[in-house]
N, C-alpha and C positions, 0 to 999 in steps of 0.2 A: 504493500500500500504506500509506503514512504516513497518508493521510486515513482509511483504514479503521481503523487502529490508534487514531487520535485519537478516532474516534467511539466505539469500544469503551471506551476509557479514560474519556471524559467520561460515558458512560452509567453506568459503575460508580461514578464519583465523585459523581454526582448522585443515586444511589439513597439513600433515607432509611430508617432503621430495620432494619438487618440483624438477623435473629434470632440469639440467642445460640447458638453451636454448642457441642456437648458436648465433653468432654475427649478422647474417642476421635477425634472429627472434627477437633479442633484439631491433634492430633499427626499425624494423617493428612494434613491440608492442609499443615502445616508441612513434612512430608516431601516432599510433591509439589512444593513450591517448589524444593527441591534438584534434583529431576528436571527441572523446567521450565527451570532455568538452563542445563542441558546440552542439552536438547532444542532450545532456541532457537538455540544455537550450531551444533548439528548441522544444523539447517535452513539456516542461513546458509552453512555449508560445502557443503551439497547444491546450493544455488542457484549458488554460485560454481563448483562443479565440474560443473554441468549434469547433475545426477542427479535424476530425478523432480521437476523444478522446480515443476510445478503443485501437486503434493502438498506440497512443501516450503514454498511460499508460504502455502498454506492452514494448514498446521501451525504456521507461524511466527506468523501472525495470531492463531490461536486460543491459542497459548502465551503471547503477550504479554498478551492479555486475561485469560487464566486466572491469570497471575502477579499482575496488578493486583488481580483479584478476591480471590485468596487472601490477599494482603497486607491488604486491607480487612477481610476476615472475621477474620483473626488479630488485627488491631488492635482490633476490637470485642470479641473474646474476652479480650484482655489489655490492659485500659485503664490499667494501672500496673504497676510492679515490674520485675523483671529481664527478663521476656519482652518487655515494652513497649520497654525500652531496647535489646534486641537487634534488635527490629523497626525502630527508628530507624536503626540501622546499615545494615540491609538497604535502607531507603529511600534513604539517601545514595548507595549504590552503584547502586541500581536506576535512578535518574533519568537519569544519563549513559549507562548501559548500554542502556536502552530506546531512546534516540536512535540509538546506534551499530548496534544489532542489526538495525534495519530499513533501514539504508543499503545502497547497492549494494555487493555483496561484492567484495573484492580481497585479494590475498595479504598486503599490509602490514597492513591493518586486521584481517585474520583472525588474524594473529600476536598483535596487541595484545588482541584480544577473548578469546583463550585465557587471558590473564592476568586480564582483567576478569571473565570467567565464573567463574574459579577463586575469585576474591575474593567474588563474589556467592554462590557455593556454600558457601564457608566461613561467611559471615555467616548464611546460611539454616540451616546445620547448627547454629550457635549457638542459633538460635531453638528448634530441635527439642530440643536438650539442656536448655535452660532449662525447657521444658514438662515434659520427663522428670523433671528435678530437683524440679519443683513437685509432680508426681503421685506419684513414688516407688512405681511399680508395675512388676512384672516384665513384665506384658502390654504396658505402654507401651514398654518396651525392644524387645519383639518387633515392635511396629508400626514403630519406628524402623529396626530391622534389615531387615524386609521392605520397608519404604518406600524404604530406601537402595538396594535391588536395582533398583528402578524407575529411579533416577538412574544407576546403573552401566550399565544396558542402553543408555541414551542416550549415556552417556559413551564406551562402547565404540564405538558407531557414529560418534560425533563424531571421536574420534581416528583411526579407520580412514579416514574420508572425508578428514580433514585430511591424512593420509599420502598418500592417493590423489591429492589435489589439489596435493600438494607444497607445503604451507604451510611457510614457513621457521621451523622449530623443531626443535632437536636432541633434544628429549626425547619426541617423539611415539611412537616405538617402545617405549621403556621404559615410558612412561605407559600405553600400550595393554596391554602385557603385565601390568603391575601391576594395572590395573583388572580385567582378566580373572581374575587370581588372586584378587582380593578378592571378586569375585562368586561364584566357586566355593567359597571358604572360608566365606562367609556362608551359602551354600546348605546346607552341612553343618551349621552351627549351627541353622538353622531346622528341618532335618529331625530333629534330636535333641531339640528342645524338649519338655519334659514338659507344656507347656500346650496342645499341639496337639490340636485336635478331630479327629474322623474326617473331617469335610469339609476341614479344612486339610490333613491328611495326603494325602487323595485328590488335592487340587489340587497339592500339592508333588510328587507322583509324576509328574504331567504335566510340571511344570517340569524335573524331573530328566531325564526322557526327552528333552525338547526341548534341554536344555543338552548332554547327551552327544552328540546328533546334530549340533548346530550349532557347538560351540565351535572346531572346527578351521577353520571358515570365517573366523574373525577373525584369522588369521595374516597380517600385512601383508607378510611376506617370501615369500609364495606366488608361484609363477610366474604365476598368473592371479588378479588382484584382481577381486573381485565386489562392488562397493559397493552395487548395487541389491539384491542378495540379503541383504547385511548389514542394510540398512535394513528390509527386510521381516521378517527374523528378529528383530532387536532390538525392533521394534514389537510383535511377537507376545509376546516376553518381557515387555515393559512391560505389555501388556494382562493377561497371566496373573498377573503379580506384583501388579498393582494390585488384582485380585480377592482375592488372598491377604491383602494388606495390609488391605483392608476387613474381612476375616474376623477378623483380629487386633484391629483397631480396635473391633470389636463386643464384645470381651472387656474393654475398658478402661472401667470405670465404678465 
């Protein structure tokens, strides 16, 4: 796997002349970096817990490459200023994390990676906020909010699988509950936005139905844990919210 990752990274690093991305694309890509930080760790947990391992390895390879590509695109977008400085902080955290996340999973490293992934998430969030501050548009904040839902879907799955795998961390249950609440509260805000188009509202209705049907599955204290179902459900949540985020991003110009 490490060889595959290295090939991806080298190919991205050696590409010349990235085209300048738009403001909407920039905040969308920056938001995706948050999601990928949690998706990578979710995949690590899945491999360790022997859950859909072939799928997890494929997702992990793609996610490492996507994070690297996203970093390069954002660096091209922000050649100087506060956004560039925030990206420098991401790079410092990303380099050691990238090596650890493709290693053979074990409980001890999983516990440490929870902390590393959280720091990478925080640094990636800072990039989003700096782009928001630069743009000063209501629509940009909606891209941030919708994009963050993508991250929360993967974070829910990551905490759930970590709990299932019995990763040594006393905060797993509380963090899972809080992440689930944050997702639901943000969904309410998105539904009430005055900037929603008819297409956005239609897609949000699908998300609302999906959430109402699925949220009870995420209870880690259930008599029967269903990690495979949670993986499928949260990936569907990610896909649908990614579509909605793209619709909000189209409003930012």
